[in-house]
C-alpha positions, 0 to 999 in steps of 0.5 A: 152732519151739518148744524140744519140736519143735527136741529131737523132731526133734534126738533123732529125727536124731541116731538115724539110722543112715544118718549114724551113722557121720559123728556118730561121726567128727564133732569139733565140733557143727558137724561134726554140724550138717552131718552131719545137714542132709543128712536130708530132714526136718533144717531146724533152723537152726544157732541151732535146732540149738545150743538143742536141744543145750543143752536135752538136756544140761539135761535129762541134767544134772537126771536125772544130779542126781536120781540122784545124790540117791536 
């Protein structure tokens, strides 16, 4: 799966209300992944999930860096 598809699915899943409480109480990436796996459309492997998390973190860092430059 391409990184853009991974990011899209991950963002959609992370904003899913039905797993919100589980995500709020998760203490590790593994617990977040297990909660997201309960969603019928969430088909990412653990490796894809981790790639998506890293890509989102990188994007967030770039935005933060850009904001500081202004």
